[in-house]
Steps between C-alpha positions, in 0.01 A plus 500: 500500500563833348875406454396200292259695298765760421747219404239353272413836343868573446557168348207535267618847404856377425359206294294748294808735449715201387233363272451845337875559467518152317218579272632851411856359456369250246289752340800720419629223268176502310537833336380402156240275341702217350203267397235649266177361653303552188764377247429202278784292616494252206530784251795644698669165511448477121643840435797420717559182305481677175767762624716219635506318169609826315759584761621142575403522866312289751180606684467510876143476617459636842178403673416725800279775625537863593411411875795262514804646685740248359379567147604860554840389646558286191413784266743733675763238491449463116542878464838507667767595250665162457187278482321778279785475249484120470114516474526772231732291299348157539131508610158643450324518814109465554332576828175288530265599774344223695264730702433324835566164346198493265652647178712336231514156669491340145822669414656403835399141421616528134843606619516265799528766776287376792321774691521296822880563500449872523574817296677633325516198270712492202516321167765529223398433146685467179380730214290224361313481818675182626519479878864507598461553876215523751519570861337202665659541866419871580865607427408869478208480754725669761691744266571725800750245629686447169816687406595665182729207419192270515324707255810525269551115512137444395511755214842359375396145525191534269640749248445407132741221374510330847315165545533457877218300639 
């Protein structure tokens, strides 16, 4: 019996080490607070729309939370040189905190981004607030599996002046 007990103890210890490594690995991607948990999301969207009108840009509203690993992956992807230059020239970006799913659901509904499809969830708005695109199928929910080309294709598809639906 002691052999089996040792095997179980080793298995449990190995499982704990692997779980901790996974958590710490994901934690390293979450080095900053992307989503302001106390922000007035409606006011931030309004301000982004104002800036977008002046600068002839569109607005990307990113629904997510600081605890969400894929939200951090998306943010890192958007800060890579090529996507960042497309964003700077064409978009205002607003990060809307959803907490644990209880916050800003009215905005998610308004912009037709269903929480049940996961986060991050994105909507693209014209400067007048018209919804141009909403993520209805969880396209960015698994951002960690997306390539830079996927992010670039999205950003290029919804730039101002395009009407791809």
